[in-house]
C-alpha positions as a LaTeX table, in Angstrom:
\begin{tabular}{lrrr}
\hline
Residue & $x$ (\AA) & $y$ (\AA) & $z$ (\AA) \\
\hline
Met1 & 15.33 & 1.20 & $-19.77$ \\
Asp2 & 16.54 & 2.92 & $-23.11$ \\
Ile3 & 15.77 & $-0.28$ & $-25.11$ \\
Val4 & 12.80 & $-1.53$ & $-23.60$ \\
Leu5 & 11.40 & 2.46 & $-24.01$ \\
Glu6 & 12.21 & 2.50 & $-27.96$ \\
Ile7 & 10.25 & $-1.20$ & $-28.10$ \\
Phe8 & 7.45 & 0.06 & $-27.05$ \\
Asp9 & 7.95 & 3.70 & $-28.52$ \\
Thr10 & 8.24 & 1.63 & $-31.89$ \\
Leu11 & 5.20 & $-0.60$ & $-31.36$ \\
Val12 & 2.97 & 1.27 & $-29.26$ \\
Phe13 & 3.72 & 4.86 & $-27.85$ \\
Asp14 & 4.70 & 6.30 & $-31.28$ \\
Lys15 & 0.76 & 6.12 & $-32.89$ \\
Ala16 & $-0.98$ & 6.22 & $-29.31$ \\
Tyr17 & 1.02 & 9.88 & $-29.06$ \\
Ala18 & 0.06 & 10.98 & $-32.84$ \\
Lys19 & $-2.99$ & 10.36 & $-32.28$ \\
Val20 & $-4.07$ & 11.82 & $-28.71$ \\
Phe21 & $-1.61$ & 14.83 & $-29.23$ \\
Pro22 & $-1.37$ & 14.99 & $-32.75$ \\
Lys23 & 0.52 & 18.42 & $-33.69$ \\
Asp24 & $-1.65$ & 20.08 & $-35.79$ \\
Gly25 & $-4.22$ & 19.15 & $-32.86$ \\
Ile26 & $-6.37$ & 21.79 & $-30.13$ \\
Leu27 & $-2.97$ & 21.15 & $-27.70$ \\
Gly28 & $-0.52$ & 21.39 & $-30.46$ \\
Lys29 & $-1.47$ & 24.96 & $-32.22$ \\
Ala30 & $-2.21$ & 26.01 & $-28.27$ \\
Leu31 & 1.30 & 25.25 & $-27.44$ \\
Gln32 & 3.11 & 26.92 & $-30.61$ \\
Thr33 & 0.81 & 29.99 & $-30.17$ \\
Asn34 & 1.95 & 30.29 & $-26.71$ \\
Ile35 & 5.39 & 29.58 & $-27.73$ \\
Ala36 & 5.06 & 32.22 & $-30.26$ \\
Lys37 & 3.73 & 34.86 & $-27.89$ \\
Ala38 & 7.03 & 33.70 & $-25.76$ \\
Ala39 & 9.40 & 33.96 & $-27.98$ \\
Ser40 & 8.02 & 37.67 & $-29.35$ \\
His41 & 8.23 & 38.75 & $-25.66$ \\
Ala42 & 11.64 & 37.31 & $-24.65$ \\
Ser43 & 12.97 & 39.35 & $-27.71$ \\
Gln44 & 11.14 & 42.57 & $-26.96$ \\
Gln45 & 12.87 & 42.00 & $-23.14$ \\
Ser46 & 16.04 & 41.03 & $-24.60$ \\
Glu47 & 16.00 & 44.52 & $-26.69$ \\
Val48 & 15.41 & 46.42 & $-23.76$ \\
Ala49 & 17.60 & 45.01 & $-21.18$ \\
Ala50 & 20.03 & 45.62 & $-24.71$ \\
Asn51 & 19.35 & 49.36 & $-24.40$ \\
Phe52 & 19.48 & 49.81 & $-20.83$ \\
Tyr53 & 23.11 & 47.31 & $-20.75$ \\
Asn54 & 24.63 & 50.14 & $-23.75$ \\
Gln55 & 23.43 & 53.46 & $-22.39$ \\
Thr56 & 23.57 & 52.85 & $-18.31$ \\
Val57 & 25.78 & 49.81 & $-17.61$ \\
Ala58 & 28.45 & 49.75 & $-20.38$ \\
Pro59 & 29.97 & 53.40 & $-20.14$ \\
Gln60 & 29.86 & 53.18 & $-16.33$ \\
Val61 & 31.70 & 49.53 & $-16.46$ \\
Asp62 & 34.19 & 51.49 & $-19.18$ \\
Leu63 & 34.84 & 53.98 & $-16.78$ \\
Phe64 & 35.61 & 51.94 & $-13.86$ \\
Val65 & 38.14 & 49.82 & $-16.03$ \\
Ser66 & 39.71 & 52.28 & $-17.30$ \\
Asn67 & 39.94 & 54.14 & $-14.38$ \\
Tyr68 & 41.07 & 51.23 & $-11.62$ \\
Val69 & 42.25 & 48.23 & $-13.85$ \\
Pro70 & 45.52 & 48.13 & $-14.82$ \\
Pro71 & 45.65 & 47.26 & $-19.24$ \\
Ser72 & 47.80 & 43.72 & $-18.70$ \\
Val73 & 45.39 & 42.54 & $-16.40$ \\
Tyr74 & 41.89 & 43.66 & $-18.53$ \\
Lys75 & 43.84 & 41.69 & $-21.81$ \\
Trp76 & 44.51 & 38.89 & $-19.94$ \\
Ala77 & 40.86 & 38.46 & $-18.43$ \\
Val78 & 39.62 & 39.08 & $-21.75$ \\
Ser79 & 42.27 & 36.64 & $-23.17$ \\
Leu80 & 41.14 & 33.98 & $-20.21$ \\
Gly81 & 37.42 & 34.85 & $-21.06$ \\
Ser82 & 37.41 & 33.77 & $-24.59$ \\
Thr83 & 39.24 & 30.67 & $-24.08$ \\
Ser84 & 36.87 & 29.60 & $-21.84$ \\
Met85 & 34.08 & 30.04 & $-24.68$ \\
Lys86 & 36.22 & 28.02 & $-27.26$ \\
Leu87 & 36.09 & 24.90 & $-24.47$ \\
Leu88 & 32.20 & 24.95 & $-24.43$ \\
Pro89 & 30.42 & 23.01 & $-26.84$ \\
Ser90 & 27.91 & 24.28 & $-29.40$ \\
Pro91 & 24.42 & 22.57 & $-29.27$ \\
Thr92 & 23.27 & 21.60 & $-32.92$ \\
Gly93 & 20.94 & 19.25 & $-33.85$ \\
Ser94 & 22.65 & 15.77 & $-33.45$ \\
Glu95 & 23.64 & 16.39 & $-29.98$ \\
Arg96 & 20.14 & 16.07 & $-29.34$ \\
His97 & 19.74 & 12.99 & $-27.91$ \\
Val98 & 16.52 & 10.41 & $-26.81$ \\
Tyr99 & 17.86 & 7.71 & $-25.01$ \\
Gly100 & 20.54 & 8.20 & $-22.81$ \\
Leu101 & 24.18 & 10.30 & $-24.13$ \\
Gln102 & 24.83 & 7.75 & $-26.33$ \\
Pro103 & 21.77 & 5.93 & $-27.62$ \\
Thr104 & 21.98 & 2.97 & $-30.11$ \\
Tyr105 & 19.23 & 2.96 & $-32.01$ \\
Tyr106 & 17.55 & $-1.05$ & $-32.86$ \\
Phe107 & 14.03 & 0.00 & $-35.10$ \\
Lys108 & 13.76 & 2.01 & $-37.27$ \\
Pro109 & 11.19 & 4.99 & $-36.57$ \\
Thr110 & 7.89 & 4.57 & $-37.91$ \\
Glu111 & 6.09 & 7.32 & $-38.94$ \\
Phe112 & 3.95 & 8.38 & $-36.19$ \\
Ala113 & 7.66 & 9.43 & $-34.27$ \\
Thr114 & 7.47 & 12.92 & $-35.44$ \\
Gln115 & 3.56 & 13.16 & $-35.26$ \\
Ser116 & 2.82 & 14.10 & $-32.10$ \\
Val117 & 3.19 & 17.88 & $-30.02$ \\
Phe118 & 5.26 & 15.55 & $-27.17$ \\
Ala119 & 8.43 & 14.30 & $-29.04$ \\
Arg120 & 10.19 & 11.13 & $-28.04$ \\
Asp121 & 12.94 & 13.13 & $-26.00$ \\
Ser122 & 9.99 & 14.98 & $-24.50$ \\
Ile123 & 10.47 & 14.73 & $-20.54$ \\
Phe124 & 6.92 & 14.08 & $-19.79$ \\
Arg125 & 6.34 & 11.82 & $-22.57$ \\
Gln126 & 9.52 & 9.88 & $-21.12$ \\
Ser127 & 7.89 & 10.20 & $-17.46$ \\
Phe128 & 4.47 & 9.08 & $-18.59$ \\
Ser129 & 5.63 & 6.70 & $-20.84$ \\
Ile130 & 7.83 & 4.83 & $-18.16$ \\
Phe131 & 5.00 & 4.60 & $-15.83$ \\
Leu132 & 2.25 & 3.05 & $-17.36$ \\
Ile133 & 5.58 & 0.27 & $-18.75$ \\
Thr134 & 6.64 & $-0.03$ & $-15.29$ \\
Trp135 & 2.73 & $-0.56$ & $-13.65$ \\
Ile136 & 1.74 & $-2.50$ & $-16.78$ \\
Phe137 & 4.98 & $-4.56$ & $-16.49$ \\
Gly138 & 4.75 & $-4.99$ & $-12.50$ \\
Tyr139 & 1.47 & $-5.79$ & $-12.17$ \\
Thr140 & 1.71 & $-8.76$ & $-14.83$ \\
Leu141 & 4.87 & $-10.14$ & $-13.43$ \\
Tyr142 & 2.92 & $-9.95$ & $-9.78$ \\
Leu143 & 0.02 & $-11.40$ & $-10.72$ \\
Leu144 & 1.74 & $-14.14$ & $-12.96$ \\
Val145 & 4.17 & $-14.96$ & $-10.55$ \\
Ala146 & 2.06 & $-15.27$ & $-7.21$ \\
Gly147 & $-0.69$ & $-16.47$ & $-9.20$ \\
Leu148 & 1.79 & $-19.40$ & $-10.23$ \\
Ser149 & 3.12 & $-19.80$ & $-6.53$ \\
Tyr150 & $-0.17$ & $-20.08$ & $-4.69$ \\
Lys151 & $-1.62$ & $-22.63$ & $-7.32$ \\
Phe152 & 1.33 & $-24.61$ & $-7.64$ \\
Val153 & 3.49 & $-24.36$ & $-4.56$ \\
Tyr154 & 1.23 & $-23.11$ & $-1.95$ \\
Asp155 & 0.16 & $-25.62$ & 0.96 \\
Pro156 & $-3.89$ & $-24.53$ & 1.41 \\
Ala157 & $-3.17$ & $-26.23$ & 4.68 \\
Asn158 & $-2.05$ & $-22.68$ & 5.64 \\
Phe159 & $-5.91$ & $-21.81$ & 5.88 \\
Lys160 & $-6.36$ & $-23.61$ & 8.67 \\
His161 & $-3.54$ & $-22.12$ & 11.07 \\
Pro162 & $-5.01$ & $-19.76$ & 13.82 \\
Lys163 & $-3.35$ & $-16.70$ & 12.36 \\
Tyr164 & $-4.47$ & $-16.59$ & 9.07 \\
Leu165 & $-6.86$ & $-13.99$ & 8.54 \\
Lys166 & $-10.36$ & $-13.81$ & 6.97 \\
Asn167 & $-10.40$ & $-12.64$ & 3.53 \\
Gln168 & $-6.68$ & $-12.98$ & 3.78 \\
Val169 & $-5.91$ & $-12.87$ & $-0.17$ \\
Arg170 & $-8.23$ & $-10.56$ & $-1.29$ \\
Met171 & $-7.07$ & $-7.91$ & 1.44 \\
Glu172 & $-3.55$ & $-8.84$ & 0.32 \\
Leu173 & $-4.23$ & $-8.44$ & $-3.47$ \\
Arg174 & $-6.07$ & $-5.44$ & $-2.79$ \\
Gln175 & $-3.38$ & $-3.70$ & $-0.37$ \\
Ser176 & $-1.22$ & $-5.25$ & $-3.23$ \\
Leu177 & $-2.37$ & $-3.55$ & $-6.96$ \\
Thr178 & $-3.37$ & $-0.25$ & $-4.84$ \\
Ser179 & 0.35 & 0.03 & $-4.06$ \\
Ile180 & 2.08 & $-0.70$ & $-6.69$ \\
Pro181 & 1.21 & 2.08 & $-8.96$ \\
Val182 & 2.15 & 4.04 & $-6.36$ \\
Met183 & 5.21 & 2.72 & $-5.81$ \\
Thr184 & 5.95 & 2.90 & $-9.55$ \\
Leu185 & 5.29 & 6.92 & $-9.70$ \\
Phe186 & 8.12 & 6.93 & $-6.72$ \\
Thr187 & 10.71 & 4.92 & $-8.63$ \\
Val188 & 9.83 & 6.71 & $-12.83$ \\
Pro189 & 12.45 & 9.69 & $-11.99$ \\
Trp190 & 15.02 & 6.74 & $-11.45$ \\
Phe191 & 14.15 & 5.82 & $-14.36$ \\
Val192 & 14.18 & 8.85 & $-16.00$ \\
Trp193 & 17.90 & 9.90 & $-14.65$ \\
Glu194 & 19.45 & 6.27 & $-16.58$ \\
Leu195 & 17.60 & 7.00 & $-19.58$ \\
Arg196 & 19.32 & 10.40 & $-19.69$ \\
Gly197 & 22.27 & 9.54 & $-19.43$ \\
Tyr198 & 23.09 & 10.23 & $-15.72$ \\
Ser199 & 24.08 & 6.26 & $-14.46$ \\
Lys200 & 26.89 & 3.99 & $-14.88$ \\
Leu201 & 24.68 & 1.70 & $-17.46$ \\
Tyr202 & 26.04 & 0.43 & $-20.20$ \\
Tyr203 & 25.53 & $-1.99$ & $-23.12$ \\
Asp204 & 28.59 & $-2.80$ & $-24.47$ \\
Ala205 & 30.06 & $-6.20$ & $-23.05$ \\
Asp206 & 33.46 & $-5.35$ & $-24.23$ \\
Lys207 & 33.29 & $-1.80$ & $-21.92$ \\
Tyr208 & 34.51 & $-3.80$ & $-18.16$ \\
Gly209 & 35.41 & $-6.78$ & $-19.41$ \\
Leu210 & 33.72 & $-10.62$ & $-19.54$ \\
Trp211 & 35.28 & $-11.28$ & $-16.06$ \\
Tyr212 & 32.78 & $-7.91$ & $-14.96$ \\
Ile213 & 29.28 & $-9.82$ & $-16.55$ \\
Phe214 & 29.59 & $-12.08$ & $-14.50$ \\
Phe215 & 30.84 & $-10.08$ & $-11.28$ \\
Gln216 & 28.27 & $-7.81$ & $-11.25$ \\
Phe217 & 25.61 & $-10.65$ & $-10.51$ \\
Pro218 & 26.85 & $-11.15$ & $-6.89$ \\
Leu219 & 28.60 & $-7.65$ & $-5.97$ \\
Phe220 & 24.46 & $-6.16$ & $-6.96$ \\
Leu221 & 23.27 & $-8.60$ & $-4.77$ \\
Leu222 & 25.66 & $-8.55$ & $-1.70$ \\
Phe223 & 25.04 & $-4.62$ & $-2.01$ \\
Thr224 & 21.48 & $-4.63$ & $-2.01$ \\
Asp225 & 21.01 & $-6.99$ & 0.46 \\
Met226 & 23.41 & $-5.03$ & 3.52 \\
Asn227 & 21.54 & $-2.13$ & 2.29 \\
Ile228 & 17.77 & $-3.64$ & 2.53 \\
Tyr229 & 18.78 & $-5.59$ & 5.70 \\
Phe230 & 19.45 & $-1.82$ & 7.15 \\
Ile231 & 16.67 & $-0.11$ & 5.92 \\
His232 & 14.31 & $-2.89$ & 6.80 \\
Arg233 & 15.84 & $-2.86$ & 10.40 \\
Trp234 & 15.04 & 0.77 & 10.21 \\
Leu235 & 11.20 & $-0.18$ & 9.56 \\
His236 & 11.07 & $-1.81$ & 12.43 \\
Ser237 & 11.50 & 1.35 & 14.81 \\
Pro238 & 8.61 & 1.88 & 16.69 \\
Gly239 & 7.16 & 5.26 & 14.80 \\
Val240 & 8.41 & 3.69 & 11.63 \\
Tyr241 & 7.30 & 0.23 & 12.33 \\
Lys242 & 3.73 & 2.07 & 13.11 \\
Arg243 & 3.19 & 4.49 & 10.08 \\
Leu244 & 4.85 & 2.29 & 7.41 \\
His245 & 5.32 & $-1.18$ & 7.89 \\
Lys246 & 2.85 & $-2.74$ & 9.71 \\
Pro247 & 0.74 & $-3.14$ & 6.89 \\
His248 & 3.00 & $-5.97$ & 5.30 \\
His249 & 3.59 & $-7.60$ & 8.66 \\
Lys250 & $-0.42$ & $-7.87$ & 8.88 \\
Trp251 & $-0.18$ & $-10.73$ & 7.60 \\
Ile252 & 0.90 & $-13.60$ & 10.15 \\
Val253 & 0.77 & $-16.72$ & 7.76 \\
Pro254 & 1.80 & $-14.67$ & 3.94 \\
Thr255 & 0.91 & $-16.34$ & 1.18 \\
Pro256 & 2.53 & $-15.22$ & $-2.03$ \\
Phe257 & 0.20 & $-12.84$ & $-2.89$ \\
Ala258 & 2.11 & $-10.83$ & 0.72 \\
Ser259 & 4.88 & $-10.40$ & $-1.97$ \\
His260 & 4.05 & $-6.88$ & $-2.65$ \\
Ala261 & 1.51 & $-6.10$ & $-0.11$ \\
Phe262 & 3.09 & $-3.31$ & 1.65 \\
His263 & 2.46 & 0.51 & 2.34 \\
Pro264 & 3.92 & 2.02 & $-0.66$ \\
Met265 & 6.49 & 4.30 & 0.80 \\
Asp266 & 7.50 & 1.49 & 2.19 \\
Gly267 & 8.06 & $-0.72$ & $-0.42$ \\
Tyr268 & 9.53 & 2.55 & $-2.10$ \\
Leu269 & 12.12 & 2.66 & 0.40 \\
Gln270 & 13.35 & $-0.88$ & 1.20 \\
Ser271 & 13.70 & $-0.76$ & $-3.72$ \\
Ile272 & 16.32 & 2.19 & $-3.43$ \\
Pro273 & 18.92 & 0.12 & $-3.31$ \\
Tyr274 & 18.29 & $-1.40$ & $-7.16$ \\
His275 & 18.02 & 1.73 & $-8.19$ \\
Val276 & 21.06 & 3.82 & $-6.12$ \\
Phe277 & 23.27 & 0.58 & $-7.86$ \\
Pro278 & 23.77 & 1.32 & $-11.35$ \\
Phe279 & 25.05 & 5.17 & $-10.35$ \\
Ile280 & 27.32 & 3.77 & $-7.95$ \\
Phe281 & 28.47 & 0.91 & $-10.31$ \\
Pro282 & 28.63 & $-0.47$ & $-13.76$ \\
Leu283 & 25.53 & $-2.61$ & $-14.83$ \\
His284 & 24.58 & $-4.30$ & $-18.02$ \\
Lys285 & 21.59 & $-3.04$ & $-19.28$ \\
Ile286 & 20.11 & $-6.60$ & $-19.82$ \\
Ala287 & 21.66 & $-7.47$ & $-16.78$ \\
Tyr288 & 19.70 & $-4.79$ & $-14.76$ \\
Val289 & 16.33 & $-6.43$ & $-16.42$ \\
Val290 & 16.76 & $-9.74$ & $-15.76$ \\
Leu291 & 18.05 & $-8.81$ & $-11.92$ \\
Phe292 & 14.50 & $-6.38$ & $-11.72$ \\
Met293 & 12.69 & $-10.20$ & $-12.76$ \\
Ile294 & 14.76 & $-12.14$ & $-10.37$ \\
Ile295 & 13.99 & $-9.61$ & $-7.32$ \\
Asn296 & 10.57 & $-10.12$ & $-7.96$ \\
Val297 & 9.89 & $-13.37$ & $-8.22$ \\
Trp298 & 12.62 & $-14.11$ & $-5.18$ \\
Thr299 & 10.06 & $-11.43$ & $-3.53$ \\
Val300 & 7.56 & $-13.77$ & $-3.87$ \\
Met301 & 8.89 & $-16.96$ & $-3.11$ \\
Ile302 & 10.08 & $-16.40$ & 0.47 \\
His303 & 6.65 & $-15.67$ & 1.00 \\
Asp304 & 5.70 & $-18.97$ & $-0.38$ \\
Gly305 & 5.45 & $-21.41$ & 2.46 \\
Glu306 & 8.13 & $-23.95$ & 0.60 \\
Tyr307 & 10.72 & $-24.22$ & 3.15 \\
Leu308 & 13.68 & $-25.64$ & 0.66 \\
Ala309 & 16.24 & $-24.01$ & 1.68 \\
His310 & 17.17 & $-24.98$ & 4.88 \\
Asp311 & 20.64 & $-23.49$ & 4.50 \\
Pro312 & 22.81 & $-21.33$ & 7.14 \\
Val313 & 23.68 & $-18.64$ & 4.44 \\
Ile314 & 20.26 & $-18.27$ & 2.52 \\
Asn315 & 17.64 & $-15.95$ & 3.80 \\
Gly316 & 14.86 & $-18.36$ & 2.68 \\
Ser317 & 10.82 & $-18.56$ & 3.08 \\
Ala318 & 11.86 & $-20.61$ & 6.14 \\
Cys319 & 13.72 & $-17.48$ & 7.13 \\
His320 & 11.07 & $-15.07$ & 6.12 \\
Thr321 & 8.75 & $-16.95$ & 7.60 \\
Ile322 & 10.42 & $-16.47$ & 10.62 \\
His323 & 9.78 & $-12.79$ & 10.66 \\
His324 & 6.42 & $-13.09$ & 10.00 \\
Leu325 & 5.41 & $-14.86$ & 12.58 \\
Tyr326 & 7.95 & $-13.38$ & 15.18 \\
Phe327 & 8.76 & $-9.71$ & 13.70 \\
Asn328 & 11.78 & $-8.76$ & 15.26 \\
Tyr329 & 14.09 & $-11.07$ & 13.53 \\
Asn330 & 15.55 & $-12.11$ & 10.02 \\
Tyr331 & 15.82 & $-8.78$ & 8.08 \\
Gly332 & 17.82 & $-9.96$ & 5.09 \\
Gln333 & 17.06 & $-9.89$ & 1.38 \\
Tyr334 & 19.14 & $-12.56$ & 0.57 \\
Thr335 & 21.48 & $-13.82$ & 2.86 \\
Thr336 & 21.34 & $-14.45$ & 6.21 \\
Leu337 & 25.08 & $-12.27$ & 6.42 \\
Trp338 & 23.54 & $-9.16$ & 8.03 \\
Asp339 & 21.30 & $-10.91$ & 10.84 \\
Arg340 & 24.00 & $-12.50$ & 11.82 \\
Leu341 & 26.34 & $-9.67$ & 12.16 \\
Gly342 & 23.42 & $-7.61$ & 13.57 \\
Gly343 & 22.19 & $-9.99$ & 16.26 \\
Ser344 & 18.66 & $-10.25$ & 14.43 \\
Tyr345 & 19.43 & $-13.78$ & 13.36 \\
Arg346 & 16.67 & $-16.68$ & 14.48 \\
Thr347 & 17.06 & $-19.77$ & 13.18 \\
Pro348 & 13.90 & $-21.41$ & 11.52 \\
Asp349 & 11.88 & $-23.81$ & 13.82 \\
Lys350 & 13.38 & $-27.16$ & 13.07 \\
Glu351 & 9.13 & $-28.11$ & 12.38 \\
Leu352 & 9.56 & $-26.46$ & 9.54 \\
Phe353 & 11.16 & $-28.32$ & 7.20 \\
Asn354 & 9.10 & $-31.48$ & 8.97 \\
Lys355 & 5.81 & $-32.18$ & 6.30 \\
Ser356 & 4.02 & $-33.97$ & 9.04 \\
Leu357 & 4.61 & $-31.13$ & 11.84 \\
Lys358 & 4.83 & $-28.25$ & 9.60 \\
Thr359 & 0.61 & $-27.93$ & 9.98 \\
Ser360 & 0.38 & $-29.71$ & 12.54 \\
Ala361 & $-2.07$ & $-27.86$ & 15.63 \\
Glu362 & 1.32 & $-28.50$ & 18.08 \\
Thr363 & 3.45 & $-26.47$ & 15.85 \\
Trp364 & 1.08 & $-23.66$ & 15.61 \\
Lys365 & $-0.36$ & $-23.34$ & 18.99 \\
Lys366 & 3.83 & $-23.15$ & 20.07 \\
Gln367 & 3.78 & $-20.61$ & 16.91 \\
Thr368 & 0.81 & $-18.80$ & 18.12 \\
Ala369 & 2.23 & $-18.20$ & 21.77 \\
Thr370 & 5.55 & $-16.57$ & 21.06 \\
Met371 & 3.85 & $-14.90$ & 18.18 \\
Glu372 & 1.56 & $-13.38$ & 20.52 \\
Ser373 & 4.26 & $-12.60$ & 23.50 \\
Ile374 & 6.15 & $-10.48$ & 20.63 \\
Arg375 & 3.39 & $-9.19$ & 18.78 \\
Lys376 & 2.63 & $-7.17$ & 22.33 \\
Glu377 & 6.18 & $-5.90$ & 23.05 \\
Val378 & 6.29 & $-4.71$ & 18.81 \\
Glu379 & 1.91 & $-3.53$ & 18.78 \\
Glu380 & 0.70 & $-3.47$ & 22.26 \\
Asp381 & $-2.63$ & $-3.57$ & 22.02 \\
Asp382 & $-2.39$ & $-1.92$ & 18.58 \\
Asp383 & $-4.29$ & $-5.46$ & 16.41 \\
Asp384 & $-6.92$ & $-4.82$ & 14.25 \\
Arg385 & $-6.68$ & $-8.51$ & 12.73 \\
Val386 & $-9.59$ & $-10.79$ & 12.33 \\
Tyr387 & $-8.47$ & $-14.14$ & 12.41 \\
Ala388 & $-10.38$ & $-16.59$ & 9.80 \\
Gly389 & $-10.35$ & $-19.44$ & 13.10 \\
Glu390 & $-12.07$ & $-17.35$ & 15.38 \\
Val391 & $-14.85$ & $-16.14$ & 13.19 \\
Asp392 & $-15.56$ & $-19.93$ & 12.45 \\
Gln393 & $-15.78$ & $-20.38$ & 16.08 \\
Lys394 & $-17.97$ & $-17.88$ & 16.60 \\
Lys395 & $-20.46$ & $-19.01$ & 13.93 \\
Asn396 & $-20.46$ & $-22.50$ & 15.00 \\
Gln397 & $-21.28$ & $-20.88$ & 19.35 \\
\hline
\end{tabular}
C-alpha cells in the first residue's frame, strides 16, 4: 500500500490536500493558534510541576535515600539508569517516516507536498487517502470483472430458473455498492498498520530468496483457504446466519454481481485472513497487490455459473453453486480440502456439467425440491424472497 499511496500522493493527493486544506487557510491558522496555546499551557504546567517537585518531593526523596538506601545500591541504580537511557534512540527529523519504517521513494515530491496542513505522514490523511483508493479501486474492479463476466460468461437461461429473483441483478448491485464502502472502512486500519511498518511486507526480492517469491503464493492460498473455511462455517451458525450471512444467501441462483453482495460485516469477517497473513508471514508488496486482484476475480468467477472446473480439489463455480442452492455444504474458498476434512463437502450434481441438462426443467425441479427442504431447516419460515417466475405466473392468471 505504501507504493500505491506514494503514486496517488504524487499524482493527486498532494495537490488536492494543499488546495482543500492549505497551511495558510482557516484550518491551518486555527491549528497553529491552538498548538501555540497548548504549548504555552504545557510549558506553564511543566514549570508548576517542576517547582512542586523541587520544593516538596525532592527533599523527601533525598531524606529517604540518605536514611534507608545503602550508598553502593544507590550508585548502582544511578549507573543502570544512565546506561539504559543511552540505549534509547534520540528522535531526529531524519527518523520521521512517511511510508513504513524504511521507505523507498520512487517519485520526487511535488511542490504541493509540504503545502497542506495535513502532511503525508498525518495518520488522518493516510487513513482517508487509503479509504478513497480502496473504495474506488474496489468499485472499479468489481464492476469491471463482474460486468465482463455477466456479459460474456453468465448464461441468461438462468433467468428462467424458478429460484431466480425478481429484479435480482439490481438488488445484487445495490447490496454490493452499499457494502463495499463499509467493508473498506473496516479494512483501513489494517492498511494503515501495514503502511507504518508493523507487518512483514517487504520489497527487496533478495531478502527471503527467489524460492520464497514463488512459495508465498501457495502459502497464502492455503492459509486463507483454511481460515475462511472456519469463518464461513461459523457464519452458518443459526444466530450468526440470520443476522449476518443470510443477505448473501438471498441469491439462490447468483449472478457475477452477487460476488460482493454481502452484509458488510460478513464480507469483512471473511476478508480477515487476507489481512492477517502479512503480519504472520513475509509477503512481497507486489505479490500482495496481485493477490488482492486475484481474490476479487476468483470471487466473481465462483458466482458466474460457468462450470469449467470438474475437479475433486478445486472449489470452483460448481461447488459454490451447490453452496448457494443447498446452504450447508462447500464452505471452502479455493479447495475442497477443508470441506472434506470437516464433513461438509457435497459433490456437484452431474447435470451441472452437461450443457443440455443443466438448464432443463427436470434439473431445476429437482434442485428446487432439495433446496426448499434444506432451506426450511436453515431459515424455517423466514423467507422474504420474491421469485421472478412466481410474479410472472400471477400476471398471467
